Residue frames relative to the residue before (quaternion, step in Angstrom):
aa qw qx qy qz dx dy dz
X 1.0000 0.0000 0.0000 0.0000 0.00 0.00 0.00
X 0.2721 -0.7495 0.5835 0.1540 3.57 -1.00 0.88
X 0.0936 -0.8151 0.5716 -0.0115 3.58 -0.71 1.14
X 0.1535 -0.7376 0.6483 0.1101 3.56 -1.06 0.84
X 0.0962 -0.7905 0.6048 0.0060 3.55 -0.72 1.15
X 0.1313 -0.8103 0.5706 0.0250 3.57 -0.36 1.31
X 0.0988 -0.8224 0.5601 -0.0123 3.55 -0.70 1.15
X 0.3392 -0.7213 0.5719 0.1937 3.55 -0.87 1.00
X 0.1371 -0.8199 0.5543 0.0409 3.59 -0.68 1.10
X 0.2764 0.7635 -0.5324 0.2391 3.59 0.92 0.90
X 0.7834 0.0671 -0.0639 0.6146 3.57 1.30 0.00
X 0.6543 -0.5470 0.3570 0.3810 3.55 -1.27 0.16
X 0.5395 0.6675 -0.3941 0.3288 3.59 1.17 -0.49
X 0.6677 0.4994 -0.3049 0.4603 3.58 0.90 -0.91
X 0.6520 0.5125 -0.3067 0.4670 3.58 1.00 -0.87
X 0.6446 0.5284 -0.3112 0.4566 3.57 0.92 -0.94
X 0.6708 0.4880 -0.2962 0.4734 3.59 0.92 -0.90
X 0.6455 0.5360 -0.3223 0.4384 3.59 0.95 -0.85
X 0.6456 0.5255 -0.3268 0.4476 3.59 0.97 -0.84
X 0.6648 0.4845 -0.2989 0.4836 3.58 1.10 -0.66
X 0.7062 0.4871 -0.2611 0.4425 3.59 0.96 -0.87
X 0.5944 0.6565 -0.3593 0.2943 3.55 0.96 -0.94
X 0.6737 0.4874 -0.3378 0.4410 3.68 0.74 -0.83
X 0.6570 0.5020 -0.3070 0.4712 3.59 1.11 -0.65
X 0.6533 0.5030 -0.3120 0.4720 3.59 1.00 -0.80
X 0.6359 0.5571 -0.3263 0.4228 3.59 1.05 -0.78
X 0.5501 0.6022 -0.3972 0.4207 3.60 1.22 -0.26
X 0.7013 0.4581 -0.2566 0.4821 3.58 1.23 -0.42
X 0.8066 -0.1668 0.1098 0.5564 3.60 1.19 -0.16
X 0.6461 -0.4816 0.4131 0.4243 3.54 -1.37 -0.18
X 0.1688 -0.8210 0.5437 0.0438 3.58 -0.71 1.11
X 0.1068 -0.7375 0.6638 0.0636 3.56 -1.01 0.97
X 0.2814 -0.7765 0.5461 0.1402 3.56 -1.00 0.87
X 0.1225 -0.7366 0.6602 0.0813 3.53 -1.18 0.76
X 0.1153 -0.8094 0.5756 0.0182 3.57 -0.54 1.22
X 0.0503 -0.8255 0.5608 -0.0381 3.56 -0.61 1.19
X 0.7362 0.3372 -0.2797 0.5158 3.58 -0.64 1.15
X 0.2421 -0.7993 0.5406 0.1007 3.56 -1.22 0.43
X 0.4266 0.7221 -0.4559 0.2980 3.60 1.13 0.55
X 0.5843 0.6170 -0.3821 0.3632 3.58 1.11 -0.54
X 0.2131 -0.7623 0.5975 0.1281 3.55 -1.08 0.79
X 0.5514 0.5708 -0.4052 0.4538 3.58 1.31 0.16
X 0.3977 -0.6902 0.5474 0.2564 3.57 -1.06 0.75
X 0.3203 -0.7047 0.5990 0.2051 3.55 -1.08 0.81
X 0.2892 -0.8290 0.4594 0.1346 3.56 -0.29 1.30
X 0.6494 0.4227 -0.3614 0.5187 3.54 0.72 1.13
X 0.6178 -0.5453 0.3989 0.4021 3.59 -1.24 0.20
X 0.2459 -0.7534 0.5965 0.1268 3.54 -1.19 0.68
X 0.3764 -0.7616 0.4878 0.2007 3.57 -0.64 1.13
X 0.8045 0.0723 0.0051 0.5895 3.60 0.99 -0.88
X 0.0693 -0.7883 0.6110 0.0212 3.57 -1.07 0.83
X 0.0096 0.7811 -0.6243 0.0070 3.53 -1.21 0.61
X 0.5433 -0.5834 0.4845 0.3601 3.56 -1.21 0.48
X 0.1602 -0.8266 0.5226 0.1341 3.57 1.15 -0.62
X 0.5978 -0.4723 0.4322 0.4825 3.53 -0.99 -0.95
X 0.0808 -0.8128 0.5769 0.0066 3.57 -0.35 1.26
X 0.3916 -0.7334 0.5102 0.2200 3.54 -0.81 1.04
X 0.1804 -0.7634 0.6136 0.0912 3.55 -1.08 0.82
X 0.1947 -0.8052 0.5554 0.0727 3.55 -0.99 0.88
X 0.4728 -0.5771 0.5662 0.3504 3.51 -1.33 0.33
X 0.5687 -0.5861 0.4277 0.3876 3.61 -1.22 -0.16
X 0.7167 0.4366 -0.2465 0.4848 3.58 1.27 -0.06
X 0.7675 -0.4602 0.2074 0.3953 3.55 0.91 0.97
X 0.6483 0.5113 -0.3284 0.4587 3.61 1.16 0.38
X 0.5133 -0.5888 0.5256 0.3368 3.52 -1.34 0.41
X 0.2793 -0.7502 0.5772 0.1613 3.59 -0.91 0.96
X 0.2743 -0.8087 0.4993 0.1467 3.57 -0.06 1.31
X 0.6437 0.5546 -0.3311 0.4104 3.59 0.90 -0.90
X 0.7140 0.4362 -0.2526 0.4859 3.58 0.76 -1.05
X 0.6179 0.5617 -0.3494 0.4250 3.59 1.02 -0.75
X 0.7796 0.3609 -0.1947 0.4734 3.57 0.72 -1.04
X 0.5498 0.5853 -0.4026 0.4394 3.61 1.21 -0.32
X 0.7003 0.4697 -0.2595 0.4708 3.57 1.06 -0.80
X 0.6140 0.5741 -0.3355 0.4253 3.59 1.28 -0.21
X 0.0877 -0.7913 0.6046 0.0245 3.58 -0.96 0.92
X 0.3483 -0.7430 0.5363 0.1977 3.58 -0.55 1.17
X 0.6265 0.5437 -0.3430 0.4407 3.60 1.00 -0.79
X 0.6629 0.4944 -0.3069 0.4711 3.60 0.94 -0.89
X 0.6366 0.5340 -0.3279 0.4495 3.58 0.95 -0.87
X 0.6745 0.4951 -0.2967 0.4603 3.60 0.90 -0.94
X 0.6479 0.5152 -0.3178 0.4623 3.59 0.99 -0.83
X 0.6722 0.4915 -0.2973 0.4671 3.59 0.92 -0.88
X 0.6191 0.5407 -0.3403 0.4567 3.59 1.07 -0.70
X 0.6662 0.4948 -0.3006 0.4700 3.60 0.96 -0.86
X 0.7081 0.4694 -0.2597 0.4591 3.59 1.05 -0.76
X 0.5665 0.6104 -0.3969 0.3860 3.61 1.15 -0.44
X 0.3149 -0.8078 0.4675 0.1726 3.65 -0.47 1.15
X 0.0367 0.8519 -0.5209 0.0403 3.58 0.72 1.03
X 0.5818 0.6089 -0.3704 0.3919 3.59 1.16 -0.53
X 0.6162 0.5630 -0.3390 0.4341 3.61 1.24 -0.29
X 0.6800 0.5033 -0.2744 0.4572 3.56 1.28 -0.20
X 0.4665 -0.6789 0.5025 0.2627 3.53 -1.21 0.66
X 0.7978 0.0996 -0.0263 0.5940 3.57 1.17 -0.59
X 0.1360 -0.7699 0.6209 0.0572 3.56 -0.94 0.98
X 0.0727 -0.7656 0.6390 0.0171 3.57 -0.77 1.13
X 0.0692 -0.8303 0.5528 -0.0168 3.56 -0.60 1.12
X 0.1200 -0.7855 0.6060 0.0357 3.55 -0.54 1.24
X 0.7879 -0.3885 0.1661 0.4480 3.54 0.26 1.43
X 0.4141 0.6746 -0.5037 0.3459 3.58 0.73 1.08
X 0.4172 -0.7420 0.4760 0.2208 3.57 -0.70 1.13
X 0.6404 0.5458 -0.3405 0.4197 3.62 0.97 -0.79
X 0.6707 0.4804 -0.2946 0.4822 3.58 0.89 -0.91
X 0.6266 0.5405 -0.3289 0.4551 3.57 1.01 -0.82
X 0.6804 0.4760 -0.2842 0.4793 3.58 0.92 -0.92
X 0.6237 0.5429 -0.3365 0.4507 3.59 1.01 -0.79
X 0.6568 0.5038 -0.3030 0.4723 3.58 0.98 -0.84
X 0.6425 0.5178 -0.3192 0.4660 3.57 1.05 -0.76
X 0.6673 0.5073 -0.3008 0.4549 3.60 0.90 -0.95
X 0.7904 0.3365 -0.1491 0.4897 3.57 0.87 -1.01
X 0.3952 -0.7570 0.4433 0.2726 3.57 1.37 0.14
X 0.3719 0.7051 -0.4956 0.3448 3.53 0.92 1.05
X 0.4174 -0.7145 0.4920 0.2706 3.64 -0.76 0.93
X 0.0186 -0.7920 0.6102 -0.0065 3.56 -1.17 0.59
X 0.3468 -0.6952 0.5811 0.2422 3.53 -1.33 0.26
X 0.2556 -0.7241 0.6220 0.1535 3.56 -0.82 1.05
X 0.0136 0.8358 -0.5375 0.1107 3.53 -0.36 1.33
X 0.6282 0.5406 -0.3966 0.3948 3.57 -0.84 0.94
X 0.7783 -0.3618 0.2417 0.4527 3.53 -1.33 -0.15
X 0.6792 0.5055 -0.3058 0.4355 3.60 0.83 -0.96
X 0.5872 0.5849 -0.3722 0.4178 3.61 1.12 -0.55
X 0.5854 0.5939 -0.3748 0.4052 3.60 1.15 -0.50
X 0.6371 0.5591 -0.3301 0.4154 3.60 1.17 -0.52
X 0.4062 0.6671 -0.4905 0.3864 3.57 1.27 0.20
X 0.6910 0.4626 -0.2623 0.4895 3.57 1.14 -0.70
X 0.4272 -0.6899 0.5281 0.2502 3.56 -0.99 0.83
X 0.5786 0.5917 -0.3694 0.4226 3.61 1.28 -0.24
X 0.5346 0.6135 -0.4079 0.4140 3.59 1.24 -0.32
X 0.5408 -0.6697 0.3903 0.3266 3.64 -0.74 0.98
X 0.0856 -0.7531 0.6518 0.0263 3.50 -1.20 0.81
X 0.5848 -0.5521 0.4388 0.4008 3.59 -1.24 0.27
X 0.7024 -0.4602 0.3286 0.4323 3.56 -1.26 0.25
X 0.7742 0.1970 -0.1126 0.5908 3.58 1.03 -0.80
X 0.2407 -0.8007 0.5363 0.1155 3.56 -0.23 1.30
X 0.3771 -0.7065 0.5567 0.2208 3.55 -1.23 0.59
X 0.4438 -0.6972 0.4912 0.2752 3.60 -0.72 1.03
X 0.6803 0.4746 -0.2901 0.4773 3.59 0.88 -0.96
X 0.6521 0.5227 -0.3160 0.4491 3.58 0.93 -0.87
X 0.6507 0.5059 -0.3104 0.4736 3.56 0.99 -0.83
X 0.6424 0.5255 -0.3302 0.4495 3.58 0.95 -0.85
X 0.6549 0.5084 -0.3152 0.4617 3.61 0.93 -0.87
X 0.6692 0.5058 -0.3108 0.4469 3.60 0.83 -0.93
X 0.7397 0.4262 -0.2271 0.4687 3.59 1.01 -0.78
X 0.8029 0.3305 -0.1380 0.4765 3.60 1.10 -0.59
X 0.5111 0.6619 -0.4296 0.3409 3.63 1.14 -0.39
X 0.7744 -0.0303 0.0290 0.6312 3.56 1.05 -0.80
X 0.0406 -0.8013 0.5966 -0.0178 3.54 -0.93 0.95
X 0.1153 -0.7638 0.6264 0.1045 3.52 -1.31 0.37
X 0.5685 -0.5695 0.4482 0.3893 3.56 -1.24 0.24
X 0.7555 0.1245 -0.1075 0.6341 3.56 1.34 -0.35
X 0.2398 -0.7850 0.5605 0.1104 3.57 -1.21 0.49
X 0.0280 0.7238 -0.6883 -0.0397 3.51 -1.27 0.63
X 0.1406 -0.8302 0.5382 0.0373 3.55 -0.31 1.29
X 0.2107 -0.7312 0.6322 0.1462 3.53 -1.34 0.43
X 0.1483 0.7814 -0.5975 0.1018 3.58 -0.93 0.86
X 0.7259 -0.4440 0.2982 0.4325 3.55 -1.32 0.11
X 0.7843 0.0616 -0.0326 0.6165 3.57 1.22 -0.49
X 0.5553 -0.6065 0.4482 0.3507 3.59 -1.25 0.33
X 0.0855 -0.8478 0.5233 0.0103 3.52 0.23 1.32
X 0.7834 0.0991 -0.0494 0.6116 3.60 1.24 -0.41
X 0.6742 -0.5513 0.3150 0.3773 3.57 -1.23 0.38
X 0.7016 0.4212 -0.2846 0.4993 3.63 1.19 -0.27
X 0.5898 0.5658 -0.3568 0.4525 3.60 1.30 0.23
X 0.1557 -0.7657 0.6201 0.0705 3.55 -1.02 0.95
X 0.5758 -0.5734 0.4486 0.3721 3.57 -1.28 0.30
X 0.7204 -0.5105 0.2553 0.3941 3.62 -1.18 0.48
X 0.4805 -0.5950 0.5565 0.3248 3.51 -1.36 0.42
X 0.1365 -0.7883 0.5979 0.0500 3.59 -0.81 1.05
X 0.4741 -0.6905 0.4696 0.2791 3.58 -0.74 1.05
X 0.6263 -0.5749 0.3825 0.3618 3.57 -1.11 0.76
X 0.6495 0.5309 -0.3190 0.4410 3.60 0.94 -0.88
X 0.6655 0.4607 -0.2877 0.5120 3.58 1.11 -0.68
X 0.6332 0.5615 -0.3250 0.4220 3.59 0.93 -0.94
X 0.7666 0.3667 -0.1791 0.4957 3.59 0.95 -0.92
X 0.4554 0.7372 -0.4190 0.2714 3.60 1.28 -0.06
X 0.2888 -0.6847 0.6388 0.1993 3.49 -1.33 0.52
X 0.2368 -0.8310 0.4875 0.1255 3.57 0.09 1.32
X 0.0631 -0.7824 0.6196 0.0013 3.54 -1.08 0.89
X 0.3161 -0.7216 0.5778 0.2135 3.55 -1.33 0.09
X 0.0354 -0.8313 0.5539 -0.0287 3.58 -0.28 1.28
X 0.5782 -0.6815 0.3344 0.2991 3.53 1.20 0.76
X 0.6088 0.4440 -0.4283 0.4988 3.56 0.80 1.07
X 0.3716 -0.7109 0.5541 0.2227 3.56 -1.29 0.31
X 0.3308 -0.7165 0.5824 0.1951 3.56 -0.94 0.94
X 0.1061 -0.7883 0.6048 0.0397 3.57 -0.99 0.86
X 0.0978 0.7644 -0.6334 0.0700 3.57 -0.88 0.99
X 0.1836 0.7635 -0.5814 0.2130 3.54 -0.17 1.39
X 0.1026 -0.8768 0.4661 0.0595 3.61 0.50 1.20
X 0.6244 0.5282 -0.3598 0.4490 3.62 1.19 -0.17
X 0.6263 0.4629 -0.3473 0.5224 3.59 1.30 0.25
X 0.3979 -0.6918 0.5483 0.2500 3.58 -1.14 0.63
X 0.7022 -0.4978 0.3106 0.4034 3.55 -1.25 0.45
X 0.6328 0.5491 -0.3412 0.4261 3.58 0.89 -0.89
X 0.6834 0.4790 -0.2792 0.4750 3.56 0.92 -0.96
X 0.6542 0.5155 -0.3212 0.4506 3.61 0.95 -0.84
X 0.6505 0.5127 -0.3124 0.4651 3.57 0.96 -0.88
X 0.6534 0.5164 -0.3082 0.4598 3.57 0.96 -0.87
X 0.6691 0.5088 -0.2973 0.4528 3.59 0.96 -0.89
X 0.7998 0.3591 -0.1780 0.4469 3.58 0.65 -1.11
X 0.5324 0.6105 -0.4156 0.4137 3.61 1.21 -0.24
X 0.6327 0.5532 -0.3203 0.4372 3.57 1.18 -0.55
X 0.6760 0.4433 -0.2890 0.5129 3.60 1.24 -0.36
X 0.0598 -0.8861 0.4596 -0.0018 3.55 0.48 1.26
X 0.6626 0.5193 -0.3229 0.4325 3.61 1.17 -0.35
X 0.7040 0.3511 -0.2694 0.5555 3.61 1.28 0.32
X 0.3409 -0.7161 0.5688 0.2177 3.56 -1.21 0.55
X 0.1339 -0.8097 0.5708 0.0272 3.57 -0.99 0.89
X 0.1660 -0.7173 0.6666 0.1163 3.53 -1.16 0.79
X 0.1043 -0.8377 0.5360 -0.0076 3.56 -0.23 1.35
X 0.2248 -0.7741 0.5793 0.1212 3.58 -0.77 1.05
X 0.1413 -0.8325 0.5354 -0.0146 3.51 -0.61 1.29
X 0.3687 -0.7155 0.5471 0.2296 3.58 -1.03 0.79
X 0.6489 0.5550 -0.3071 0.4203 3.62 1.26 -0.07
X 0.7377 0.4139 -0.2498 0.4713 3.61 1.00 -0.69
X 0.3942 -0.7346 0.5153 0.1986 3.58 -1.27 0.49
X 0.7937 0.1403 -0.0924 0.5846 3.61 1.19 -0.33
X 0.6608 -0.5230 0.3648 0.3959 3.56 -1.25 0.48
X 0.0330 -0.8075 0.5875 -0.0421 3.54 -0.92 1.01
X 0.2739 -0.7470 0.5873 0.1488 3.56 -0.78 1.08
X 0.2458 -0.8071 0.5224 0.1240 3.58 -0.38 1.23
X 0.7561 -0.1969 0.1501 0.6058 3.59 0.91 -0.92
X 0.8038 -0.3269 0.1808 0.4630 3.59 -1.23 -0.16
X 0.8082 0.2737 -0.1429 0.5014 3.59 1.00 -0.68
X 0.7118 0.4134 -0.2572 0.5062 3.63 1.25 0.03
X 0.0251 0.7538 -0.6563 0.0209 3.54 -0.95 0.98
X 0.2279 -0.7757 0.5770 0.1161 3.57 -0.86 1.01
X 0.1196 -0.7913 0.5991 0.0259 3.55 -0.98 0.97
X 0.4616 -0.6285 0.5280 0.3363 3.61 -1.12 0.53
X 0.5448 -0.5946 0.4620 0.3689 3.60 -1.17 0.45
X 0.1802 0.7545 -0.5918 0.2190 3.52 -0.39 1.35
X 0.5466 -0.6678 0.3867 0.3251 3.57 -0.77 1.03
X 0.7167 0.4503 -0.2733 0.4570 3.59 0.72 -1.01
X 0.6401 0.5215 -0.3262 0.4602 3.60 0.96 -0.85
X 0.6808 0.4882 -0.2954 0.4593 3.56 0.91 -0.93
X 0.6428 0.5221 -0.3303 0.4528 3.60 0.91 -0.87
X 0.6566 0.5156 -0.3049 0.4583 3.59 0.93 -0.93
X 0.6524 0.5148 -0.3097 0.4620 3.56 0.97 -0.89
X 0.6799 0.4915 -0.2934 0.4584 3.59 0.85 -0.95
X 0.6530 0.5393 -0.3146 0.4286 3.59 0.88 -0.96
X 0.7857 0.3431 -0.1588 0.4896 3.58 0.96 -0.86
X 0.5048 0.6863 -0.4012 0.3365 3.59 1.27 0.08
X 0.5423 -0.5676 0.5079 0.3546 3.50 -1.40 0.19
X 0.7570 -0.2051 0.1596 0.5995 3.56 1.21 -0.58
X 0.3311 -0.7438 0.5473 0.1938 3.55 -1.29 0.04
X 0.1885 -0.7136 0.6630 0.1253 3.52 -1.20 0.77
X 0.1439 0.8125 -0.5352 0.1807 3.55 -0.48 1.19
X 0.6165 -0.4976 0.4350 0.4279 3.53 -1.33 0.03
X 0.5304 -0.6097 0.4729 0.3511 3.56 -1.29 0.11
X 0.1521 0.7815 -0.5786 0.1771 3.53 0.72 1.13
X 0.6132 -0.5710 0.4010 0.3703 3.56 -1.13 -0.53
X 0.7359 0.4468 -0.2645 0.4346 3.61 0.54 -1.14
X 0.6988 0.4906 -0.2981 0.4267 3.60 0.76 -0.99
X 0.6742 0.4529 -0.3255 0.4841 3.67 0.78 -0.79
X 0.6222 0.5478 -0.3478 0.4378 3.60 1.04 -0.76
X 0.6832 0.4751 -0.2889 0.4734 3.58 0.89 -0.91
X 0.6256 0.5255 -0.3366 0.4682 3.58 1.05 -0.69
X 0.6474 0.4970 -0.3212 0.4804 3.60 1.02 -0.74
X 0.6128 0.5417 -0.3473 0.4587 3.59 1.03 -0.76
X 0.7171 0.4333 -0.2374 0.4917 3.59 1.00 -0.87
X 0.3873 -0.7435 0.4498 0.3081 3.57 1.37 -0.06
X 0.3175 0.7408 -0.5135 0.2944 3.57 0.96 0.99
X 0.5242 -0.5675 0.5186 0.3664 3.55 -1.27 0.42
X 0.1056 -0.8042 0.5846 0.0197 3.58 -0.98 0.87
X 0.0609 -0.7111 0.6961 0.0780 3.50 -1.19 0.76
X 0.1026 -0.8157 0.5691 0.0120 3.58 -0.59 1.17
X 0.0402 -0.7901 0.6109 -0.0307 3.56 -0.86 1.08
X 0.2973 -0.7928 0.4950 0.1953 3.64 -0.20 1.16
X 0.5375 -0.5850 0.4944 0.3528 3.55 -1.19 0.60
X 0.4961 -0.6837 0.4516 0.2871 3.58 -0.78 1.03
X 0.8240 0.2128 -0.1755 0.4949 3.57 -0.81 1.02
X 0.6228 0.5057 -0.3607 0.4756 3.62 1.22 -0.06
X 0.3396 -0.8174 0.4295 0.1790 3.53 -0.03 1.37
X 0.6084 0.5588 -0.3635 0.4307 3.59 0.98 -0.76
X 0.6800 0.4773 -0.2977 0.4703 3.60 0.94 -0.84
X 0.6071 0.5351 -0.3539 0.4689 3.59 1.10 -0.61
X 0.6252 0.5107 -0.3234 0.4938 3.59 1.11 -0.72
X 0.6481 0.5195 -0.3173 0.4577 3.59 0.94 -0.87
X 0.6270 0.5383 -0.3344 0.4530 3.57 1.01 -0.81
X 0.6296 0.5231 -0.3316 0.4691 3.59 1.04 -0.76
X 0.6566 0.5011 -0.3066 0.4730 3.59 0.99 -0.85
X 0.6610 0.5109 -0.3048 0.4572 3.58 0.94 -0.88
X 0.6300 0.5318 -0.3294 0.4601 3.57 1.00 -0.82
X 0.6366 0.5279 -0.3187 0.4632 3.59 1.03 -0.81
X 0.6980 0.4524 -0.2551 0.4929 3.57 1.17 -0.63
X 0.6163 -0.5981 0.3267 0.3946 3.59 1.27 0.20
X 0.4596 0.6740 -0.4536 0.3588 3.59 1.25 0.30
X 0.4818 -0.6548 0.5086 0.2836 3.58 -1.08 0.82
X 0.0148 0.8140 -0.5783 0.0518 3.61 -0.59 1.12
X 0.1230 -0.7501 0.6446 0.0816 3.54 -1.25 0.63
X 0.4904 -0.6595 0.4665 0.3270 3.64 -0.96 0.68
X 0.7775 -0.1396 0.1076 0.6037 3.60 1.14 -0.66
X 0.5393 -0.5897 0.4808 0.3609 3.56 -1.32 0.17
X 0.0303 -0.8022 0.5956 -0.0287 3.54 -0.72 1.12
X 0.7736 -0.3869 0.2453 0.4377 3.57 -1.34 -0.01
X 0.6988 0.4506 -0.2695 0.4858 3.59 1.16 -0.53
X 0.2671 0.8153 -0.4869 0.1638 3.61 1.24 0.35
X 0.6015 0.5635 -0.3613 0.4361 3.61 1.01 -0.75
X 0.6742 0.4828 -0.2883 0.4787 3.58 0.92 -0.90
X 0.6324 0.5306 -0.3308 0.4572 3.60 1.05 -0.76
X 0.6370 0.5164 -0.3244 0.4715 3.60 1.00 -0.81
X 0.6590 0.5013 -0.3102 0.4671 3.58 0.93 -0.86
X 0.6411 0.5133 -0.3242 0.4695 3.60 1.02 -0.80
X 0.6349 0.5371 -0.3148 0.4574 3.57 1.02 -0.87
X 0.6911 0.4861 -0.2835 0.4536 3.58 0.86 -0.95
X 0.6851 0.4872 -0.2823 0.4622 3.57 1.09 -0.66
X 0.5482 0.6152 -0.4025 0.3988 3.60 1.19 -0.38
X 0.5036 -0.6318 0.4794 0.3427 3.62 -1.00 0.70
X 0.4923 -0.6745 0.4683 0.2886 3.55 -1.00 0.86
X 0.2339 -0.7656 0.5862 0.1247 3.57 -0.98 0.89
X 0.4461 -0.6864 0.5092 0.2656 3.56 -0.88 0.98
X 0.2866 -0.7447 0.5806 0.1621 3.57 -1.08 0.79
X 0.1228 -0.8330 0.5392 0.0191 3.56 -0.31 1.28
X 0.2171 0.7668 -0.5617 0.2222 3.56 0.41 1.28
X 0.3947 -0.7255 0.5207 0.2162 3.57 -0.94 0.95
X 0.0845 -0.8264 0.5565 0.0130 3.57 0.36 1.27
X 0.2042 -0.7709 0.5954 0.0980 3.55 -1.08 0.84
X 0.5497 -0.6012 0.4488 0.3673 3.61 -1.12 0.56
X 0.6594 -0.5328 0.3600 0.3895 3.56 -1.21 0.56
X 0.6173 0.5628 -0.3499 0.4240 3.60 0.98 -0.79
X 0.6313 0.5322 -0.3298 0.4576 3.60 1.04 -0.77
X 0.6732 0.4982 -0.2995 0.4571 3.59 0.90 -0.92
X 0.6562 0.4941 -0.3138 0.4762 3.60 0.98 -0.80
X 0.6064 0.5415 -0.3560 0.4607 3.61 1.05 -0.65
X 0.6464 0.5050 -0.3137 0.4783 3.60 0.99 -0.83
X 0.6286 0.5377 -0.3215 0.4608 3.56 1.04 -0.83
X 0.7122 0.4525 -0.2652 0.4665 3.57 0.86 -0.91
X 0.5586 0.5639 -0.3924 0.4648 3.58 1.18 -0.40
X 0.6452 0.5027 -0.3108 0.4842 3.57 0.99 -0.85
X 0.6651 0.5205 -0.2945 0.4471 3.58 1.03 -0.84
X 0.5554 -0.6266 0.3909 0.3822 3.59 1.22 -0.28
X 0.4064 0.7270 -0.4763 0.2819 3.60 1.22 0.11
X 0.6019 0.5471 -0.3636 0.4541 3.59 1.08 -0.61
X 0.6367 0.5251 -0.3194 0.4657 3.55 1.03 -0.79
X 0.6427 0.5115 -0.3209 0.4715 3.59 0.99 -0.83
X 0.6245 0.5340 -0.3344 0.4616 3.58 1.03 -0.76
X 0.6494 0.5123 -0.3125 0.4671 3.57 0.97 -0.84
X 0.6278 0.5274 -0.3351 0.4642 3.60 1.00 -0.80
X 0.6411 0.5257 -0.3193 0.4590 3.58 0.99 -0.88
X 0.6568 0.5090 -0.3113 0.4610 3.57 0.97 -0.85
X 0.6206 0.5291 -0.3343 0.4723 3.59 1.07 -0.75
X 0.6525 0.5191 -0.3098 0.4570 3.57 0.98 -0.90
X 0.6456 0.5134 -0.3196 0.4664 3.59 0.98 -0.84
X 0.6520 0.5196 -0.3111 0.4561 3.56 0.96 -0.88
X 0.6484 0.5200 -0.3121 0.4602 3.56 1.03 -0.81
X 0.6388 0.5192 -0.3176 0.4706 3.59 1.01 -0.83
X 0.6439 0.5213 -0.3146 0.4632 3.58 0.98 -0.88
X 0.6449 0.5191 -0.3245 0.4575 3.59 1.01 -0.80
X 0.6599 0.5111 -0.3084 0.4564 3.58 0.97 -0.88
X 0.6378 0.5278 -0.3261 0.4563 3.58 1.03 -0.81
X 0.6572 0.5141 -0.3036 0.4600 3.55 0.97 -0.92
X 0.6596 0.4999 -0.3032 0.4724 3.58 1.02 -0.89
């Protein structure tokens, strides 16, 4: 079976999940990757058949989505041309992790696909939303990428087509410890702003992961800056006292799996993260709408709060891929093969 796996690269979460899923998906056939977007700072450790600029998110340096730069860099004409040129008709299965080009290509060429990943969970109205939903945000989540079938991932099984998060093998097998520092991953902030914010909290040590630096840098007695690297980040999270991060999906999920304290701060203006923050708050996670002047006091309050256990029924990656392939019809193909074998055995006996 030939499989096209389209991955949205507007952040590191999609890439991280793809690296974990790929070996399991490859057991079902030959996989070509389509990478769309240019925000990821993680390397995808395999060859990529197709690449596109896609829609890459742009951020300010103070924790917000930069709408002007994001949409100025976007070309509808280029997207439509790339969709027409993408040879999806050559594949037996299309897996789409929130990519608009693949979604449009499937619509133009009338090819079925599976919308797979976190954003697919928002097809369900049961998936948590903030108290005041955004009309534009809802439209984007429901229309930016579509499939003829859906398999969503979220912090909990809010609907029958939603599974719990994919957890990387290194995290799944980890022996979590507490080495008395806090991991920080806030990619919508620049280094200058992060250093200014966390230098003021002198009674705690922070390992800050930066999308700007290339090597580890000791800023002062309580701040160390790290480049975004999978192994470095996993090691930091596994051994941390807790994590301060955006309200993305993969990082909070892995922190909950490791039973770490979490402070989640959604990227300003990014509706999906605002929805995630609502879900995390429902699960007992400490959330802030943004970093304000009283942030030092908020961090101290967070650290003093008793830790709440996260009782999520996490499943191994192999289980999630099996569910995905059941939706794709692979179980049906297996049944057909078994029928064929039984028929051959009957003819031989006769």
